N, C-alpha and C positions, 0 to 999 in steps of 0.2 A: 826714287827708289828708297831713299832714307826714310821718307814718310811712311811708305808701305811697310818697310821692315819694322818701324816703330809700332805700327798698328798690330802686326802679327805677333810681336813680342808681348805687347800689352794683352792681347787676347789669350795667349798661352798662360801668362801670369794670372789672369782672371779665372781661367778654367782650373788652374792648379789651386788657387785660393778656394774655389767652390768645393773641389774634392777634399781639400784639407779640412774645411769646416764640417763637411759631411762625415768624414772619417772620425773626427773628434766627437761628433754627436753620437755616432754609432758605438764607438769604443768607450766613451767616458760618460755620456749623459743618458742615453736611452737604455733602460733596463731590459727591454725586450730583446735587443741584440746581445746584451751581456748574458741573458739567460741562455740564448742559443749557443753563444760562444763557449759557455761553460758546459755544454752538452747536458743541460738540465731539462726537465720536463715540467710544464705548467699543468698542474692537476686541479681539475674543477670538482669540488665536492658539494653535492646538493644537501642542504639541511631541510628535511621534510618537516612540516609543521604538525603540531598536535591537532587532531581533528576535534571539532567541537563536541562537548559532552551532551548527553540527552537525559533529561530528568522527567519524572512523572508529575502529576498535578500537585502533589504534596512536597515536591522538592527532593524526593528520594532518587538516587542515581540509578538509571537503567542501563546506559551504554557508556563505557569508558574506553580508554586506550591502554593497551598492554604492549610493552616494548618487545620488539624482535630485531634481528640484525640480518642484513644482507651482507654476505662475504663477497667483496669485490676482488677482481683480479686484473692486473696489468701484465699480459703475457710476456712482454719483452724483459720484464724484471724478474720473472720466476726462474729460480734455479732448479732445473728438472732433476738434479741429483738428490734434492730433498723431497721428491714426489712421494716416495714410499712413506716417509715420516708424516707428510701432510695428509696422505690418504688414511693413515692410522688415526691421526688426530680427528679427522672429519668423519671417520667410520664409513668410508666409501671404497668400492673396489677399483681395480686398475682400469677396467673398461669404462666405468663411469667417469673417472678422473680424465682419461684421454678424451672422451666425448665432450666434456665440459671445457677442457682446455682448448681443444680444436675449435669449438664454437666461439670461444672468446677471441682466439687468434684470428678467425675469419672476420670477426667484427672489426677488430683493430689490435695491432700488436703493442701500441703505445698508449691507447686509451683504455680506461677501466670499464668493465662490464660485470654483470652478476655472475658469480660462480656457484654460490649456494644461497637460496632465498629463504627469508623468514625463519632464521634460526631462533627458536624460543629462548627467552632470557635465561632460563635455568641451564639450557644446553650451552649457551654462549659463555656463561660464567665458568664452565668447565674448561673451555679451550682458549679464553681470551689471553691468559698469561703466556701461552705457548705460541700464539700467532706472530708475536714480534720476531720470532726466530726465522720466519720464512718470508723472504723478500717477494714482492709482487702481490701480496695479499693484504687487504685492510678491511676492517668492518665499517659498515654504513648503518647507523641506527635508524630504525623505522618503527612505526606502531601499527598494530592491527586492533580490531574491535574486540572488546570483552564485554560480557553481559552479567549484571548482578543477578538477574532472574531469567529463567528459561521460558519467557513469555513473549507474546506480541511479535513473533518472528515475521509473519507476513507483512505486518504494518511497518515495522522498523526497516526491513530490507537488509541488504548487506553491501559491503564494498569489495572490490576486486581490482586487479590491474587493468588499466584502461586498454581497450582494444585498438587495433589499427583503424578500424572503421569509425570508432568514437573520436579518435584524434583527427581523422579527416573531416568529420562533421563539426568539429570545434571551431566556430568562427572567431573566437576570442584568442586563439593560438596559445591558450594557457597550458594545455596538457602536453606532456612529453612521455616518451616511452618509459615505463617503470612507475608512473604515477598511479595512485589508487583513485577510484571514482565510485560514487554510489550507483548501484545497478538498478535497484527497485526501491519502492516504499519511501519512507521519510529520508533515507540516505540519498536517494535520487532527487526527490522533490526539493530538498533544501541543500543540495550539493554546494551551491555557491556560497552559502552561509557556513556550512560545516567544514569545508575543506581547508580554510586558512590560506596562507601564501608561502610558497617555497622561499628559502634563503639559499645563498650560494657563497662558498668560500674558495679562494684560490691559493694553492700551496705550490711552492717550488720544491720539486723532488728530483734528486739526481738519479743517475742510471743504476745506482746500487740500492735505490728505494729509500734513501735517507732524506727526510724532510729538511730542506735548507732554510725554510722560513716562509713567511707570508709574501705573496706577490704585491709589491708596491705598498708594503705596510698595511695591507687590508683595505686599500683605497676603494677597490671594486667589490668588496664583500658586502652582502646584504643579509640582514637577520630574518629568520622565518617568523611569520605572524600566525599565532594559533587561531583555529577556527572558532566561530561563535557557538556558544552553547544554546540549547533549545529546551524549553519546558513544554511538555505535552499536557493535554487535557485528561489523559488516561489515569484512571484510578487503578493502580497496579494490583492492589489486593482484590478488587472486584474482577479485574482481568484474569488473574490467576484462578479465581474460583470459577468463572465462566468457562475457562479452558478446561478445567477439571471436569465440569459437567459434560462437556462435549467430547471428551477424550474417547477415542474408539468409535466415533460416529462421523458421519459426513453431514456437514451443515454449517450454519453461521449464526452469529448473534451480534447485534449492535445495540448499545445503550447510550442514550443522549440526555443531557441536562436540558429540558425544554426552555429554561430561562435564558440560556446563553448559546445553545448549539454545541456546547462542549461534548465531544465523544468520550464517554466514560469507559467504555469497553468495546472492543472490536475483535471478534473471535472468528477465525476461519479454521474449520476442521475437515480433514486432518491437517496438522501443522508439523513443525519440526523444532528442534532446539536451535536457537540462533547461533550458538557456539559451533555448530556443525558446518557453518558456512563462513567461518572466520579463520584467517591465516592459512596455515597448511591444511587445516581440516577441509577447506573448500575443495581441494583436489581429491581428498579421500571420500568425503560424503556427498559432494556435489552431484556426481553422476547418478547415484542411486536416488537421491531426492528429486532430481529433475526428471528421471525416467519412471518414477512411481506412478502407477496407473490411477491412483486416487488424487494425483495432482496437488501435493501439499504446497507448492508455490503459487497455486491459483488462489487469489485473494477473493474468496466467495462474497464477503459483505459488499464489495464494490463491483465484482465482475460476474457473479452468478445471476442469472435472470430466470424468473419463474412467473407463471400466471399468479396474480395476487389472490384469486379466489374470493372468499367471503369478506376478507378485509376491505375489499374494494366497495362493498355495499355502503360503508359509511360515507364515502365520497358521493355515490349515486344519490343518497338521500339528501345530502347538503346541496348538491347542484339543483335537484328538483325543487327544494324549498326556496332557494334563492331565485329560481326562475318562476316562482309563484305557481308551480304545477302540482304542489303538494303542501298540505299543512301538517304539522306534527301530530295533531289529534284526529285527523281524518281516518275514518274506518273503511278499510278495503277488504272485501270478501275474496278469499283465495280458496279455490276448491282443489288445487294441485294438478289441474289439467293442462296447464300451459307449458310447463317445463319440469324436468325431474327435480324432486325435492325431498329432503329429509324432514323438513318442518311439517307439522300436521295441517290439514285443511282448517280454516277458521277465519276469524275477523282479526285484521292486523292494523295497527298504527305504526308510526316510525319506531317507537321504543320497543314494541313487541317484535317487530320484524327484524330489528337488529339483534335482540336477545335470542330469538329462535332461528335466525338466519333463513328467513323464508325466501326461497328462490322465486316463487310465483309472485310475491309482492314486488320484488325489485324488477322483475320482468315488466310488470305493469307501470312501475314508476319510470323506468328507463324509456318505455314506449311514449310516455307523456313528454319527456324531454326531447326525444327525436322527432315525434310527430306533433308539432305545435300548431298546425293549421295555417302556416304562413303562405302556403301555395296550394293550388288545386291539385297539382300533380303530387302523388304520394312519394314519387322518386325525388323530385326537387325539394319537397317539404322535408324529407329525411336528410337531404344534403344540407339544407339550412340548419336543421337541428343538430346535425353532426358537427358542423363548424362551430356552433355555440358550445357544444359539449367539449370539443377539443380545446377551445380557449380556456375553459374552466380547468380541465385536466392539467394543462401545462402550468397553470398557476399553482397547482398542488405539487409541482416539482417532478412530475412524471413525464416520461418520454424525452427528457433532457437530462444532462448531467447536472447534479446539484452544485457542483463546484467544490467538492471536498478537496482538501489540500494533500492528497495522496495520488500518485499517478495511476493511470489505467482504469479510472472510474467509467463504468458503462452507463448508457443512458436509458436502458430498458427499451420498450417499444410500445407506442400507442398508435393504432391505425388511424388514418385520417381519410378524407374524401378522395385524395389522390390514390391511396392504396386501393380502396374499393373500386375506383374507376378502372384501375389496371386489372383487377380481378374480374369484375362483372361488366365493365363498360360504363361510359359516362351516362348518368341518369338512368341506369338500368338496375339499380339496387335500392332496397328500402329497409325498413326496420326488420322485416322477416329474415334478412340476410345477416344481420349483425346483432341479434338479440342476445347472443352468448356473452357479449360485453357487459350485459346488465349484472352478471354475477361474477365478474372478474375472470372470465375464461376467454375463449376465442383467441384472438391475436395479441391480447394485452400481455406485456411482460414488464416486470419490475425487479429492482434489485433489493436485497435486504436493507441496505441503508436508506433507500427511498421509503420503505415501510416503517422503519424506525423514525424517520423524519415525519411521516404521516402521524405517528403517535404523538410526536412533539407538537405538531400543528393542531391536532385535536385537543391536546392538553392546554394549549395557549388560546384555544377557541378562535382560530382564524389567522394566525401568523406563525412564522418560524424563523429561526436564525440559521443561516447556512451552516450545516454541520462542518466542524473543523477539528483537527487533532493537535494542532500547535497552539499553545496558549500564549507564549511569549518567546522572543528572540533577543539576545543580548543587545543588539544595536537598535532594535525597534520597540522594545518594551512589550507591553500587553497588546495583542492584536484585537482590534474591535471587530466583532462579527457583523455580518450583513443581515439586516432585517428584511423579511419578505412577507407581504400581505397577500392573501389569496382572494380577497374580494367577496367573502361570504359573511353576511351579517352575523354577529356574535350570537344573537338570539336563536339562530337555527341549530346551534351546536348542542343545546340543552337536551333535546329529545334523543339525539344520537348518543351522547355521552351517558345518559340515563340507561339507554338500552345496552351499552357496553358494560355498565356497572352490573346490570342484572345478568348479563351473559356470564360475567366473571363469577358472580355469586352462585350461579347454577352449576358451575364446574368445581367439584370438590378439590381439585388440584390447584386452583388459582387463589382463593381467598387467604388473606394473611390477617392474623389477629390485630385489631385496632388500626388497620390500614384498608381504605377503600380502593380496590383495584378496578380499573376500567379496561376492558380488553375485547378483542375480537379474534376468534380462531379461524383458520382456513385449512381445509383439506385440499391440498393443491394437486390437481389431476396430473398424473405422470404417465404418458403413453409408453414409457420404456420399462415400467415395473410398478412396484407399490407406490401409492400416492405419497407426496411429501407432507410433512406436518408443519403448519405455520401458526404464528401468534403475533399480534401487534397490540400494544396498549400502553398505559401509563399509570402512575400512582404517585401520591394519593390523588383522589378526585379533586379536592381543593388544594390549592398551592402545590401543584405537581413538582416532584423532584427528579423523576426519571421517566423517560419514554423508551420503549424497547420493541425490538422485533427479533424473533427467533425462527429459524428454519432447521428442521431435521429431515434429511432426505430419506425417502423410502421407509418412513416411520408411521405411515397411516394417518389416523385422525389427528387433526390439529389440537383437539382437546386433551390429548395425552402427552406426547413427547415435547412439542414446542411450548405448550401452555405450562406444563410442569417446570420445564427448564427456565422459562422467562420469569415465572413466579418466584422461584428460588433466588434468582439474580436480583429481583426487586427487593425481596426480603433482606438479602445480604447487604444491599446498598443502603437501605433506609434504616434498618435496625442494627446492622453490624454483626448479626449472628443468624443461625438457622435453628428454628424451633420446630421444624417438621422433619425429623430424621427419616421418617417413613417415605416421604416424597423424595428426599435426597437419594435414598437407597434405590428407589424406583428409577430415577433418572440416570444414576450412575450405572445401574445394571443394564439399561438400554433395551429391555424386552418390552417394546411398546405395542406390538400388534395384538389385537384380540384374537379369539379362536377362529372367527370367520376369516379374518385377514390372513392368519397363518395358513389356513387351508387354501386360500387364494394364492398365496405366495408359493406354497408347495406345488400347486397346479401349474403356476407360471414356470417354475424351475423344471418341472417334468417336460413341459412343452418346449422349453429351450433345449433340453437334452435331446429330445426327439428330432428337433429341427437341425441340430448340429450333426446328428447321425445321418 
């Protein structure tokens, strides 16, 4: 019995010792319990980083950060007797105050949440000295985007608060409610570089809202890390000028440096002022911009798809010569009977066919590529020829995304044998079913940037660098472009380029003093209204500095709107000034249709009105 009593007494003493040690730890050593015992609150304050800056190719600032403030609220700490005064300070009515307060309380009575978002710096300066009088409210510094120039909106994109669906898709678990994220454009493409890294501070705050100090002397605090800055390839002066030319029109323009693939200008019209989608302006202007029937958020250089029209003839000639189905000096008689044509009947070689854009010539050239006599069956022979043709076309960067470093690039469309098998049946189609491809019509679709890249490829006589808009990033330095070879012998480009030079010289809107321009116009068929005006080319002929493609929708002949616009942009880039004010006035005015086309347009509009009735 004595032994059992000794064991029981020892066990009681051991348990008492354990409890004593634990109580000492809770009351003296552990700050967490001390914090709770003193009826204090641990407040987590997020320090948002400065987003990376964006510069143009010359180092001029395009996008910066401007300070704003979120006014945070901790409902339990708010003295509602001060509500009238705080409403007057914030210039909000009673109903708004009640709604915001109730929303915050439903979220948490002891945790902070947003009460007023994105207070501009100038407005915050007016109220900051008064805020200290009101318990439960404190400011949280943030930044939103500001823009030095009102250009490049579609390409730059915008930032906004991360959505619940974006948080759910975030496999890195980086984003939290209240974070900003790039929604489109460069802001989205380079989000992981631009966003930086959040910092966190922990403060001990009592129930009266008085900060008692840092939690554990800042042991768990982390500093925010600014985002990395990005330098673009864009020439902001050229970009602004090109946007000026396309103001009030629907269309696009892309200019590329052929030597590097640098995108010098990328214009989508209509556009918008990027400041309209920054900060509080997003809620004010966002809905009208997003619901605009002309789709200003639609990035036409990357997303619009058109038949290439006569610009495509340069490719057809090169493929035929590479396949030894055509020589540059071979004379081909065209009487205009095979396909509709604006070029006169006559004798053509490659140079003259490009210059005058003979549809009948390229009908015959394409037929030679498709029907090469590799099989007795004309259907199987066309199938073999089509496979060869498709291989060449893909090397030109058509039918696939070029890999531009901006989101939402479209691939365009190039029909292949599988497409025609679905339409006509396997081995039941021949050249007679696909001849419209010869002149860039039919099922072929391209994007403006693909045509600008074609201009660069022709300028380089057989290769191109993948077009890109970011030149360098802080942690990566200058980004090396990817070189792509199309597999066409350099010698074959001479006659095509000579024809492009003569075409440019024959259009009085294209030539520039002391600069040899090489170009090809397209009048792009549009089943929904007036044809679109297109132009592709480069300059100078030797040692090219710029390749370009321009589209102006519903503007008729390619030789008018698109050619004039592109020529002015070329002149601006190479010479730095405009010496043809008459052409600039013509393009700015935007009255591109000739008298016949105006009559056609009037007839179309009348027909639409009658149909609507």
